[in-house]
C-alpha positions in Angstrom: -67.5 62.4 -47.5 -69.3 64.9 -49.8 -70.0 62.1 -52.3 -71.4 59.8 -49.6 -73.6 62.6 -48.4 -74.9 63.2 -51.9 -75.7 59.5 -52.2 -77.7 59.5 -49.0 -79.5 62.6 -50.2 -80.5 61.0 -53.5 -81.5 57.8 -51.8 -83.7 59.8 -49.4 -85.4 61.6 -52.4 -86.1 58.2 -54.1 -87.4 56.8 -50.8 -89.7 59.8 -50.4 -90.9 59.3 -54.0 -91.6 55.6 -53.3 -93.4 56.5 -50.0 -95.6 59.0 -51.8 -96.6 56.4 -54.3 -97.3 53.9 -51.5 -99.4 56.5 -49.7 -101.4 57.3 -52.9 -101.9 53.6 -53.4 -103.0 53.0 -49.8 -105.4 56.0 -49.9 -107.0 54.6 -53.0 -107.6 51.1 -51.5 -108.7 52.6 -48.2 -111.3 54.5 -50.2 -112.3 51.2 -51.8 -112.6 49.5 -48.4 -114.5 52.5 -46.9 -117.2 52.1 -49.5 -119.5 49.6 -47.8 -122.1 49.4 -50.5 -121.4 47.0 -53.5 -123.5 49.3 -55.7 -121.2 52.2 -54.8 -118.1 50.1 -55.4 -119.5 49.4 -58.9 -120.3 53.1 -59.5 -116.8 54.2 -58.6 -115.2 51.5 -60.8 -114.0 49.3 -58.0 -116.2 46.3 -58.6 -118.2 44.4 -61.3 -121.6 43.1 -60.4 -123.5 41.0 -61.3 -121.3 38.5 -63.0 -122.5 36.1 -65.7 -120.3 33.0 -65.5 -119.9 31.3 -68.9 -117.7 28.4 -67.8 -115.3 26.9 -65.3 -112.3 24.8 -66.2 -108.6 24.0 -65.7 -105.9 25.4 -68.0 -102.9 23.5 -69.1 -101.0 24.6 -66.0 -103.7 23.1 -63.8 -105.0 26.6 -62.8 -108.7 27.1 -62.1 -110.3 29.3 -64.8 -113.6 31.0 -64.4 -114.8 32.7 -67.6 -117.2 35.6 -67.2 -119.0 38.1 -69.4 -117.2 41.4 -69.9 -119.7 44.1 -69.0 -119.9 47.5 -70.8 -118.6 49.4 -67.8 -115.5 47.2 -67.3 -113.3 49.1 -64.7 -109.9 50.5 -65.9 -108.3 49.2 -62.8 -109.0 45.6 -63.8 -106.6 45.0 -66.7 -104.8 41.9 -67.8 -102.6 40.6 -65.0 -104.1 42.8 -62.3 -105.3 41.2 -59.0 -108.9 40.9 -58.0 -111.2 39.1 -55.7 -114.1 36.8 -56.7 -116.8 37.2 -54.1 -120.1 35.4 -53.4 -122.4 38.2 -52.4 -124.7 36.3 -50.0 -122.4 33.7 -48.5 -119.4 36.1 -48.4 -117.1 33.3 -49.6 -114.3 34.6 -51.8 -111.1 33.7 -53.7 -108.3 35.8 -55.0 -108.0 36.0 -58.7 -105.7 37.3 -61.5 -107.2 38.8 -64.5 -106.3 36.7 -67.5 -107.3 37.1 -71.1 -109.6 40.1 -71.8 -111.6 39.4 -74.9 -114.2 41.7 -76.6 -117.0 40.1 -74.6 -115.4 37.6 -72.2 -112.8 37.7 -69.4 -110.8 34.9 -67.9 -110.2 34.9 -64.2 -107.4 32.7 -62.9 -108.5 31.7 -59.4 -106.0 31.1 -56.7 -107.4 27.8 -55.4 -106.7 24.1 -56.0 -110.1 23.2 -57.2 -113.2 24.9 -58.7 -115.1 26.4 -55.7 -118.6 24.9 -55.3 -120.0 28.4 -54.5 -119.1 29.7 -58.0 -122.1 27.9 -59.4 -125.5 29.1 -58.3 -124.2 32.2 -56.4 -124.6 35.8 -57.1 -121.0 36.8 -57.8 -119.0 40.1 -57.8 -115.5 40.9 -58.9 -113.7 43.3 -56.6 -110.4 45.3 -57.2 -107.7 44.0 -54.9 -104.4 45.6 -53.8 -101.0 44.1 -54.3 -98.1 45.7 -52.6 -95.4 43.2 -53.5 -93.8 45.7 -55.9 -93.3 48.2 -53.1 -91.6 45.6 -50.9 -89.1 44.9 -53.7 -88.4 48.6 -54.1 -87.8 48.9 -50.3 -85.4 45.9 -50.5 -83.3 47.5 -53.2 -83.2 50.9 -51.6 -82.1 49.3 -48.3 -79.4 47.4 -50.2 -78.1 50.6 -51.6 -78.1 52.2 -48.1 -76.3 49.4 -46.2 -73.1 49.8 -48.4 -72.6 46.0 -48.6 -73.0 45.7 -52.3 -70.3 48.0 -53.7 -71.0 47.1 -57.3 -74.6 48.1 -57.0 -73.6 51.3 -55.2 -71.1 52.0 -58.0 -73.8 51.7 -60.6 -76.0 54.1 -58.6 -73.1 56.6 -58.3 -72.4 56.6 -62.0 -76.1 57.1 -62.8 -76.2 60.2 -60.6 -72.9 61.6 -61.9 -71.0 60.9 -58.7 -68.6 58.5 -60.2 -67.0 58.5 -63.6 -68.0 55.8 -66.1 -65.1 54.6 -68.1 -66.4 54.8 -71.7 -65.3 51.6 -73.3 -66.3 50.7 -76.9 -65.9 47.1 -77.9 -65.0 46.8 -81.6 -68.0 45.7 -83.6 -69.1 46.2 -87.2 -72.3 45.4 -89.0 -73.7 46.4 -92.4 -77.2 46.2 -91.0 -76.8 49.0 -88.5 -76.3 52.7 -89.0 -73.5 54.6 -87.2 -75.5 55.6 -84.1 -76.8 52.1 -83.7 -73.3 50.7 -84.0 -72.1 53.2 -81.3 -74.9 52.0 -79.0 -74.0 48.3 -79.5 -70.3 49.0 -79.0 -71.1 50.8 -75.7 -73.3 48.0 -74.4 -70.9 45.2 -75.2 -68.0 47.1 -73.7 -67.3 46.9 -70.0 -69.3 50.1 -69.2 -71.1 49.9 -65.9 -74.0 52.1 -67.1 -75.2 52.7 -70.7 -78.2 54.7 -71.9 -79.7 54.3 -75.4 -82.0 57.1 -76.3 -84.2 55.8 -79.1 -86.8 58.1 -80.6 -89.8 56.6 -82.5 -88.8 54.5 -85.5 -85.0 54.6 -84.9 -84.6 50.8 -84.6 -84.1 50.7 -80.8 -85.3 47.1 -80.5 -83.1 46.0 -83.5 -80.1 47.7 -81.8 -80.8 46.0 -78.4 -81.3 42.6 -79.9 -78.0 42.9 -81.8 -76.2 43.9 -78.6 -77.7 41.0 -76.6 -76.6 38.5 -79.3 -73.1 39.9 -79.1 -73.2 39.7 -75.3 -74.2 36.0 -75.7 -71.0 35.5 -77.8 -69.1 36.9 -74.8 -70.7 34.2 -72.7 -72.7 36.8 -70.7 -76.1 36.3 -69.1 -78.6 39.0 -69.6 -81.7 39.9 -67.6 -84.2 42.0 -69.8 -86.7 44.0 -67.8 -89.6 46.1 -69.1 -92.4 48.2 -67.4 -95.2 46.2 -69.1 -96.0 42.7 -70.2 -96.6 43.9 -73.8 -93.1 45.3 -74.0 -91.7 42.1 -72.5 -93.6 40.0 -75.0 -92.3 42.2 -77.9 -88.7 41.9 -76.8 -89.0 38.1 -76.3 -90.4 37.6 -79.8 -87.6 39.8 -81.3 -84.9 37.7 -79.5 -86.4 34.4 -80.4 -85.8 35.2 -84.1 -82.0 34.9 -83.3 -81.7 32.6 -80.3 -83.7 30.0 -78.4 -81.7 30.6 -75.2 -84.4 32.9 -73.9 -87.1 32.3 -71.3 -90.1 34.6 -70.6 -90.7 35.0 -66.9 -94.1 35.9 -65.6 -97.6 34.7 -64.9 -98.7 32.8 -68.0 -102.0 34.8 -67.9 -100.1 37.9 -68.6 -98.1 36.6 -71.6 -99.0 36.5 -75.2 -100.5 33.2 -76.3 -97.8 32.8 -79.0 -95.1 32.8 -76.2 -96.7 30.2 -73.9 -94.2 27.5 -74.7 -91.3 29.8 -73.9 -92.6 30.8 -70.5 -90.9 29.6 -67.3 -94.2 28.1 -66.1 -94.7 26.0 -69.3 -91.1 24.9 -69.4 -91.6 23.6 -65.9 -94.8 22.0 -66.9 -93.0 19.9 -69.6 -89.7 19.4 -67.6 -88.1 16.3 -66.3 -89.7 16.9 -62.9 -93.2 17.5 -64.4 -94.3 13.8 -64.3 -93.4 13.4 -60.7 -95.2 16.7 -59.9 -98.3 15.4 -61.7 -98.2 12.1 -59.6 -98.0 14.1 -56.4 -100.8 16.4 -57.6 -103.0 13.3 -58.3 -102.3 11.9 -54.8 -103.0 15.4 -53.3 -106.4 15.7 -55.1 -107.3 12.1 -54.0 -106.5 12.9 -50.3 -108.2 16.3 -50.6 -111.4 14.7 -51.9 -111.3 12.3 -48.9 -110.8 15.1 -46.4 -113.7 17.1 -47.9 -116.0 14.1 -47.9 -116.6 14.3 -44.2 -120.0 15.6 -43.1 -120.4 18.5 -40.7 -121.5 16.3 -37.8 -118.9 13.7 -37.1 -117.1 12.4 -34.0 -113.7 12.5 -32.5 -112.2 9.7 -34.6 -113.5 11.1 -37.8 -112.2 14.5 -36.8 -108.7 13.0 -36.2 -108.8 11.2 -39.6 -109.6 14.5 -41.3 -106.8 16.2 -39.4 -104.4 13.5 -40.6 -105.6 13.8 -44.2 -105.1 17.6 -44.0 -101.5 17.1 -42.8 -101.0 14.7 -45.7 -102.3 17.4 -48.1 -99.8 19.9 -46.7 -96.9 17.4 -47.1 -97.8 16.8 -50.8 -98.1 20.5 -51.4 -94.6 21.1 -49.8 -93.1 18.3 -52.0 -94.7 19.8 -55.1 -93.4 23.3 -54.2 -89.8 21.9 -53.6 -89.9 20.1 -57.0 -91.2 23.1 -58.8 -88.5 25.3 -57.2 -85.8 22.8 -58.3 -87.2 22.7 -61.8 -87.4 26.6 -62.0 -83.8 26.9 -60.9 -82.5 24.2 -63.3 -84.3 25.7 -66.3 -83.2 29.2 -65.5 -79.6 28.1 -65.1 -79.7 26.7 -68.6 -81.2 29.9 -70.0 -78.8 32.7 -71.1 -81.5 35.4 -71.3 -84.5 36.0 -69.1 -87.2 38.5 -70.0 -90.0 39.8 -67.8 -91.5 42.9 -66.2 -89.5 44.9 -63.6 -91.4 43.4 -60.7 -92.2 40.1 -62.3 -88.4 39.4 -62.4 -88.1 40.1 -58.6 -88.6 36.5 -57.6 -86.4 34.1 -55.6 -85.4 32.0 -58.6 -84.1 35.0 -60.5 -82.3 36.5 -57.5 -80.5 33.2 -57.0 -78.9 33.4 -60.5 -75.8 35.4 -61.6 -76.6 38.0 -64.2 -73.9 40.0 -66.0 -76.1 42.6 -67.6 -79.5 44.0 -66.6 -81.1 45.7 -69.5 -84.2 47.8 -68.9 -86.2 48.5 -72.1 -88.8 51.2 -72.3 -87.0 52.7 -69.3 -88.7 56.1 -69.7 -91.9 54.4 -68.7 -90.4 52.9 -65.6 -90.8 54.1 -62.0 -87.3 54.7 -60.7 -87.5 52.6 -57.5 -88.7 49.7 -59.6 -85.6 50.1 -61.8 -83.3 49.8 -58.8 -85.2 46.7 -57.6 -84.1 44.7 -60.7 -80.8 46.6 -61.3 -79.5 45.0 -58.0 -79.3 41.6 -59.7 -76.6 42.5 -62.3 -73.1 43.7 -62.6 -73.9 46.3 -65.3 -77.0 48.3 -66.2 -78.3 49.3 -69.6 -81.3 51.6 -70.0 -83.1 52.1 -73.3 -86.1 54.2 -74.2 -87.3 57.7 -75.1 -88.0 60.1 -72.2 -89.7 62.4 -74.8 -92.6 59.9 -75.0 -94.9 58.4 -72.3 -93.9 58.7 -68.7 -94.7 56.1 -66.1 -98.4 55.8 -64.9 -98.3 56.8 -61.3 -101.0 57.3 -58.6 -99.3 60.3 -57.0 -99.8 63.7 -58.6 -97.1 65.9 -59.9 -97.3 69.6 -60.8 -95.8 71.4 -63.8 -93.4 73.1 -61.3 -92.2 69.8 -59.9 -92.6 67.3 -62.7 -91.6 63.6 -62.2 -88.2 62.7 -63.6 -87.5 59.1 -64.6 -84.2 57.4 -63.9 -83.3 57.7 -67.6 -83.9 61.5 -67.6 -81.8 61.8 -64.5 -78.8 60.0 -66.1 -79.2 62.0 -69.3 -79.0 65.2 -67.2 -76.4 64.1 -64.6 -74.1 61.8 -66.7 -74.7 62.6 -70.4 -71.4 60.8 -71.4 -73.3 57.5 -70.8 -75.9 58.3 -73.5 -76.1 57.3 -77.1 -78.7 59.0 -79.3 -80.2 56.9 -82.1 -80.4 59.6 -84.8 -82.0 57.9 -87.9 -85.6 57.0 -88.1 -87.0 54.5 -90.6 -90.7 54.7 -89.9 -92.3 57.9 -90.9 -92.5 60.1 -94.0 -90.3 63.1 -93.4 -93.3 65.5 -93.2 -94.9 63.4 -90.5 -91.6 63.2 -88.6 -90.6 66.8 -88.7 -92.9 68.5 -86.2 -92.0 66.1 -83.4 -88.3 66.3 -84.5 -88.3 70.1 -83.9 -90.4 70.1 -80.8 -88.8 67.1 -78.9 -85.4 66.2 -80.5 -83.8 69.6 -81.3 -84.0 68.8 -85.1 -81.3 66.0 -84.6 -83.5 63.2 -86.1 -82.7 62.2 -89.7 -85.0 60.2 -92.0 -84.1 57.2 -94.1 -87.3 56.3 -95.9 -87.6 54.5 -99.2 -88.8 57.1 -101.7 -91.2 54.5 -103.1 -93.2 54.8 -99.9 -94.0 58.5 -100.6 -97.7 59.4 -100.7 -99.8 62.4 -101.6 -100.5 64.6 -98.5 -98.7 62.4 -95.9 -99.9 64.8 -93.1 -103.4 66.4 -92.9 -105.0 68.4 -90.1 -108.8 68.5 -90.3 -110.2 71.5 -88.4 -113.7 71.0 -86.9 -114.0 74.7 -85.7 -117.5 76.0 -86.5 -118.9 72.6 -87.3 -120.8 72.1 -84.0 -118.7 69.1 -83.0 -119.0 69.8 -79.3 -117.3 67.5 -76.8 -119.5 65.5 -74.3 -118.7 64.0 -70.9 -119.6 60.5 -69.7 -118.3 57.9 -67.3 -115.4 60.2 -66.2 -114.1 60.7 -69.7 -114.8 62.8 -72.8 -116.0 62.0 -76.3 -117.0 63.7 -79.5 -119.7 62.1 -81.6 -119.0 64.5 -84.5 -115.4 63.4 -84.7 -116.4 59.7 -84.5 -118.6 60.2 -87.6 -115.8 62.1 -89.3 -113.4 59.2 -88.7 -115.9 56.9 -90.4 -116.0 59.2 -93.5 -112.2 59.4 -93.6 -111.8 55.6 -93.6 -114.4 55.4 -96.4 -112.3 57.8 -98.4 -108.8 56.7 -97.7 -109.1 53.2 -96.1 -108.7 51.3 -99.3 -105.2 52.8 -100.0 -103.6 51.2 -96.9 -102.9 47.8 -95.6 -103.0 48.8 -91.9 -105.1 51.5 -90.2 -105.0 52.7 -86.6 -107.3 55.1 -84.8 -106.1 56.9 -81.6 -107.7 59.1 -79.1 -106.5 60.4 -75.7 -109.9 59.6 -74.2 -111.2 56.1 -73.3 -114.9 56.8 -73.8 -114.1 58.1 -77.3 -112.2 54.9 -78.0 -115.2 52.9 -76.9 -117.5 54.9 -79.2 -115.0 54.5 -82.1 -114.8 50.7 -81.5 -118.6 50.4 -81.5 -119.0 52.4 -84.7 -116.0 50.9 -86.6 -116.3 47.2 -85.5 -117.2 46.2 -89.0 -114.0 47.6 -90.5 -111.4 47.6 -87.8 -110.3 45.3 -85.0 -110.4 46.4 -81.3 -106.6 46.4 -81.2 -106.5 49.0 -84.1 -108.5 51.5 -82.0 -106.8 52.5 -78.8 -105.9 55.2 -76.4 -102.5 56.8 -76.9 -101.0 54.7 -74.1 -102.3 51.5 -75.8 -100.5 52.5 -79.0 -97.1 53.0 -77.5 -94.5 51.0 -79.5 -97.0 50.3 -82.4 -97.3 51.6 -86.0 -99.7 51.6 -88.9 -99.6 52.8 -92.4 -102.5 55.2 -91.8 -103.1 56.8 -88.4 -106.2 58.9 -87.5 -106.1 60.9 -84.3 -109.3 62.2 -82.7 -108.3 65.0 -80.3 -112.0 65.2 -78.9 -111.7 68.6 -77.1 -114.0 71.2 -78.5 -115.4 73.9 -76.1 -115.8 77.6 -75.8 -113.4 77.8 -72.8 -110.3 76.6 -74.6 -109.9 73.7 -72.1 -107.7 70.9 -73.5 -107.2 68.6 -70.4 -105.1 65.5 -71.3 -103.8 67.2 -74.4 -101.5 69.3 -72.2 -99.4 66.2 -71.9 -97.2 66.9 -74.9 -95.1 63.8 -74.5 -98.2 61.7 -74.8 -99.1 63.6 -78.0 -95.5 62.9 -79.3 -96.4 59.2 -79.1 -99.6 59.7 -81.1 -98.0 61.9 -83.7 -95.3 59.3 -84.4 -97.3 56.1 -85.0 -98.0 56.7 -88.8 -95.7 55.3 -91.5 -97.3 56.8 -94.6 -100.2 59.1 -93.7 -101.2 60.9 -90.5 -104.6 62.6 -90.2 -105.4 64.6 -87.0 -108.9 65.8 -86.2 -109.3 68.7 -83.9 -110.9 72.1 -83.1 -108.4 74.9 -83.8 -110.5 77.4 -81.8 -110.1 75.1 -78.7 -106.5 73.9 -79.0 -105.0 77.0 -80.7 -104.5 79.0 -77.5 -101.9 76.6 -76.3 -98.4 77.3 -77.5 -97.6 73.7 -78.5 -100.8 73.3 -80.5 -100.5 76.7 -82.0 -97.1 75.6 -83.3 -98.7 72.4 -84.6 -101.4 74.4 -86.5 -98.7 76.7 -88.0 -96.8 73.6 -89.1 -99.9 72.2 -90.8 -100.5 75.6 -92.6 -96.8 75.7 -93.7 -96.9 72.2 -95.2 -100.3 72.9 -96.9 -101.8 70.2 -94.8 -104.7 72.2 -93.4 -108.3 71.2 -94.3 -111.7 72.0 -92.9 -114.1 69.3 -91.7 -116.7 70.9 -94.1 -114.8 69.3 -97.0 -115.9 65.9 -95.7 -119.5 66.8 -95.0 
């Protein structure tokens, strides 16, 4: 009975965690709705107005596309795949949209209508942030399923995760000359009959390589695998990695949120070219014809015309029902023929996925996943594999956590409560040893080994450039911080070192600094090469330059206090890492004091005056 009590206690804690996130979410959107003025919505980052419409069209899936100009103050809440509302200011007509491709100067809006709205042309338009609570409903479903005790397999996975039930550690024999010993252990654990497996993969340790190998071996066992990730970018990366070895993979998700290179591998596009597609097209043609007839009636018409219009509308509904049924059949048939499905945690929570039998649910980048969302997708499989690095970026959540009560991911909880389920990948192949070692000591207890080709060695692989006393004071704008002095210094560094490297990345914790860097470096670097730390997760470049930004007399360091985020930034470089910062500002913090000491010990300390 004690165990059951513990389960209910843990479920209550997770439910409370979910409820706090729901409340924070609702409060935000309540705030949006409470702001009556469109001008105020724009000022707070909840709307874009006015919009300049470049074009309207249909994409290859038949979706309505409205292309608009990307304004300089583009809100952070409107990212690729997020929901919005296109709104005609004077007529108050609107349509729900999904943010599609975000270019440097243009944005695609996928409009949730059958035809291009007439009011889009000639109206003053605004784009509003819109709430989407579907993810929370899926979390509630999974937690309710754990509570009602009907799915014993699912409850068993939960018990193992929380250390309430033993996990029989079974290793399936497997050998490969392409994997090191820790990678082999991870594969052997995954392909064994273990109910729960955690793969802890620090930067550059070949986590994706290991997971792909494990998935290929599971295919040989005739298993079906559901691969879930917290982000579309991570889902795209895993899909591309799998496609190198097998074509039995389908990318699940809204096509607007998927990399263009993967379009033909998406579930939507596979349906588009399926056996049922031609019939769907014929129904769609008839639907459009009837819809045109129905819309041709004038406002002032009699009883007979009104009845005719009503009949036409009924016919439209019938065609739409038939189209949906055909699409559903096509989705299910294509999924049943696929052995691997890849998508985001919530993107996979759809009827067609739930209807399939999955042997293994693998959650990649699990350290960035909100725990209730993990359980939402974990309920679909017989076994659960988590892979990620809880020493890097945590999930992005709306609720606030304090240093005394920090948020713990599901991966962290399993590492703590059931460490026998965890395999640590101990050999990194990305970084020069000097670049690696600070993070190794601070985050990985010195357990991380290096296996780098000596031919990649370079003079001064790590440099800290101190701006103390140079007058590079931080500034504040649009809710974020920037440092013009550091921006200019980055330009000089690229002039000096840029020619030595095939790939360069520039990282800053602050979005406004990233914007300034992109504006100043657009002639030498692409937008994708200059990002916030969060945007660089999972990426690498030969040369990485980090602009810390903070420089003030109070020693305030803000975002820099998130050491896990800094771990991400410090581990992106392969050959050379250059960090720009003010030692007088950051040096009062114990983490950065250790960092400065490491720079001095390695002879990697320089003054910004040397680049004047």
